[in-house]
C-alpha positions as CSV (number, residue, x, y, z in Angstrom):
1,M,0.0,0.0,0.0
2,L,2.7,2.5,0.9
3,D,4.6,1.5,-2.2
4,N,1.6,2.5,-4.3
5,F,1.4,5.9,-2.5
6,Y,5.2,6.4,-3.1
7,I,4.9,5.7,-6.8
8,A,1.8,7.9,-7.2
9,I,3.5,10.8,-5.6
10,L,6.7,10.2,-7.6
11,K,4.8,10.0,-10.9
12,Y,2.7,13.1,-10.1
13,Y,5.7,15.3,-9.3
14,K,8.1,13.9,-11.9
15,T,6.5,16.0,-14.7
16,G,7.1,19.3,-13.0
17,F,10.1,18.8,-10.7
18,R,12.2,16.1,-12.4
19,R,15.1,15.3,-9.8
20,K,13.3,16.9,-6.9
21,S,10.4,14.5,-7.3
22,L,12.5,11.8,-5.7
23,T,13.1,14.0,-2.6
24,I,9.4,15.0,-2.5
25,A,8.2,11.3,-2.7
26,L,10.7,10.2,0.0
27,F,9.6,13.1,2.2
28,Y,6.0,12.2,1.7
29,I,6.4,8.5,2.5
30,N,8.4,9.3,5.6
31,F,5.8,11.8,6.7
32,L,2.9,9.4,6.1
33,E,4.6,6.5,7.8
34,L,5.6,8.5,10.9
35,A,2.1,10.0,11.1
36,I,0.5,6.5,11.1
37,L,3.1,5.3,13.6
38,L,2.3,8.3,15.9
39,L,-1.4,7.6,15.5
40,L,-1.0,3.9,16.5
41,G,1.3,4.8,19.4
42,T,-1.0,7.4,20.9
43,F,-4.0,5.0,20.4
44,F,-2.3,2.3,22.4
45,L,-1.0,4.8,25.0
46,A,-4.5,6.2,25.5
47,F,-6.0,2.7,25.6
48,A,-3.6,1.6,28.2
49,K,-4.2,4.8,30.3
50,Q,-8.0,4.2,30.1
51,M,-7.6,0.6,31.2
52,K,-5.3,1.7,34.0
53,L,-2.4,-0.4,32.8
54,A,1.0,0.6,34.0
55,T,2.9,1.0,30.7
56,M,5.3,3.9,30.1
57,S,5.5,7.6,30.9
58,S,4.9,10.3,28.3
59,T,8.7,11.0,28.2
60,K,9.5,7.4,27.5
61,F,6.9,7.3,24.8
62,W,8.4,10.3,23.0
63,W,11.9,8.9,23.2
64,L,10.7,5.6,21.8
65,F,8.9,7.5,19.0
66,I,12.1,9.4,18.1
67,L,14.2,6.2,18.0
68,V,11.6,4.4,15.9
69,S,11.3,7.5,13.6
70,V,15.1,7.4,12.9
71,F,14.8,3.7,12.0
72,V,11.8,4.4,9.7
73,V,13.5,7.2,7.9
74,F,16.7,5.1,7.4
75,K,14.6,2.1,6.3
76,N,12.7,4.2,3.7
77,W,15.9,5.9,2.5
78,M,17.5,2.5,1.9
79,R,14.3,1.0,0.4
80,Y,13.3,3.7,-2.1
81,N,16.7,4.5,-3.6
82,G,18.0,2.6,-6.6
83,K,16.8,-0.8,-7.8
84,K,13.7,-1.1,-5.6
85,R,12.3,2.2,-6.9
86,N,12.9,1.1,-10.5
87,V,11.2,-2.2,-9.9
88,L,8.2,-0.6,-8.3
89,G,7.9,1.9,-11.2
90,V,7.7,-0.9,-13.7
91,K,5.3,-3.0,-11.6
92,T,2.7,-0.4,-11.0
93,K,1.0,0.5,-14.2
94,G,-2.4,1.9,-13.4
95,K,-4.5,4.8,-12.5
96,L,-3.0,7.5,-10.4
97,M,-4.6,8.3,-7.1
98,S,-5.9,11.8,-6.2
99,I,-3.0,14.0,-5.1
100,Y,-5.3,15.8,-2.7
101,L,-6.3,12.5,-1.0
102,L,-2.7,11.5,-0.8
103,W,-1.7,14.7,1.0
104,I,-4.8,14.6,3.3
105,L,-3.9,11.2,4.7
106,P,-0.8,12.2,6.8
107,F,-2.5,15.3,8.1
108,A,-5.6,13.5,9.0
109,S,-3.5,10.9,10.9
110,L,-1.7,13.7,12.7
111,I,-4.9,15.3,13.7
112,L,-6.3,12.0,15.0
113,A,-3.1,11.4,16.9
114,F,-3.2,14.8,18.7
115,I,-6.9,14.1,19.6
116,L,-5.9,10.8,21.1
117,Y,-3.0,12.3,22.9
118,Q,-5.4,14.7,24.6
119,V,-7.3,11.7,26.1
120,Q,-4.5,11.2,28.6
């Protein structure tokens, strides 16, 4: 699913930005994946707080999120450079997704994450 989003962003921006399209697509996929990760993390943190489970403090949550974020950015950088990107470009022949929907997804995930973070 994330591969399709990456290729859709890459193809959309390739016509206007050429080489910058790779940077934009990589930024988008990192932003989307980190927003989804933050949403899941805040959901489980709020769920555990409501169930009165002794899990982790807010500070530990943010440190864990930062460490996982560094890993995700590195993983995406390694994954979407070079051969993998070329293989994905050839494999996905189809209709492009709406660019507006693609950019709304990470922002909607962030908004939901901040709402869930307020539950604490």
